[in-house]
C-alpha positions as MATLAB code, in Angstrom:
seq = 'LHLLITTAFGEFPGDDLFGCNIWDHDFDIVTSAHKLKELIRQSLLQSVQEQEKRLGNIRVEVVLKQEELPTGEAGRRVKKKIDIAITAVLKLTNERFTYRDSWCVGPLSY';
ca = [
      86.180   92.364  120.960;
      87.554   95.521  122.529;
      91.066   94.070  122.528;
      90.692   92.908  118.916;
      89.476   96.336  117.778;
      92.115   98.327  119.638;
      95.038   96.197  118.438;
      96.853   96.988  115.186;
      97.923   94.118  112.921;
     101.379   92.914  113.952;
     101.142   94.429  117.438;
     100.321   91.152  119.217;
     103.518   89.022  119.377;
     101.704   85.677  119.300;
      99.659   86.314  116.156;
     100.458   88.898  113.463;
      96.891   88.583  112.112;
      95.234   89.519  115.421;
      93.778   93.036  115.285;
      92.222   95.286  112.666;
      93.277   98.089  110.345;
      91.537  101.040  112.022;
      94.946  102.253  113.132;
      96.247  102.268  109.559;
      93.777  105.109  108.906;
      94.256  107.048  112.129;
      95.523  110.235  110.459;
      94.024  109.672  106.998;
      92.569  112.955  105.749;
      92.663  112.072  102.037;
      90.256  109.118  101.819;
      86.572  110.024  101.620;
      84.517  109.424  104.754;
      82.309  106.871  102.968;
      85.283  104.849  101.706;
      87.064  105.060  105.060;
      83.940  103.878  106.870;
      83.643  100.883  104.533;
      87.357  100.007  104.872;
      87.027  100.003  108.655;
      83.757   98.030  108.577;
      85.201   95.354  106.277;
      88.364   95.008  108.370;
      86.359   94.672  111.580;
      83.994   92.126  110.055;
      86.841   90.022  108.698;
      88.804   90.200  111.955;
      85.813   89.253  114.107;
      84.883   86.382  111.780;
      88.434   85.018  111.841;
      89.285   85.590  115.494;
      86.029   85.181  117.412;
      84.838   81.647  116.703;
      82.075   81.826  119.344;
      80.033   84.236  117.209;
      77.936   83.610  114.106;
      75.761   85.804  111.846;
      78.069   88.742  112.528;
      77.069   92.243  111.413;
      79.232   95.319  111.843;
      78.013   98.902  111.650;
      80.403  101.863  111.681;
      79.561  105.551  111.994;
      82.245  108.204  111.481;
      81.789  111.692  112.880;
      83.943  114.716  113.500;
      83.964  116.080  117.011;
      85.301  119.426  118.158;
      86.751  119.267  121.633;
      87.746  122.407  123.527;
      91.335  122.576  124.746;
      92.531  124.311  127.876;
      93.646  127.222  125.740;
      91.664  129.276  123.220;
      92.045  126.610  120.503;
      89.967  123.633  119.566;
      90.840  120.073  118.680;
      89.023  118.209  115.903;
      88.957  114.433  116.144;
      87.345  111.655  114.162;
      84.890  109.747  116.322;
      84.232  106.122  115.436;
      81.037  104.483  116.700;
      80.962  100.703  116.274;
      78.103   98.271  116.758;
      78.675   94.547  116.335;
      75.677   92.256  116.460;
      75.886   88.500  116.304;
      74.540   85.227  117.675;
      76.371   83.158  120.269;
      76.838   79.814  118.534;
      76.668   77.714  121.691;
      73.353   79.077  123.018;
      71.855   80.808  119.956;
      71.475   84.017  122.013;
      71.676   87.456  120.423;
      74.840   89.382  121.232;
      75.521   93.111  120.858;
      78.761   95.001  121.414;
      79.012   98.792  121.153;
      82.069  100.972  121.473;
      83.268  104.389  120.390;
      86.389  106.474  120.631;
      88.151  109.413  119.063;
      91.175  109.068  116.788;
      93.262  111.286  114.506;
      93.934  114.433  116.520;
      94.018  117.656  114.578;
      94.400  120.913  116.490;
      93.747  124.452  115.368;
];
């Protein structure tokens, strides 16, 4: 799942449909946070459903935050932080499965 999430569409030579569209919105400052969150959630859900056949009953939750990170100088850097939680059931064993990840994107310095 980590590889799927961190790959942009068209980046993987063997399959242009492998990946998700998070990276299409990396520097998007125009779209509202609610709409951006839903775009990312829908892309992740669709990608996981299409690419990860071992999982069923897939649910994706996305939380967007802004984080201020100090730089070595007097300035600060503002980044969008994406928290992702994917819950599902392993089809083969019917066990619950949870994947969580987060990272910062879209650097903006001031």
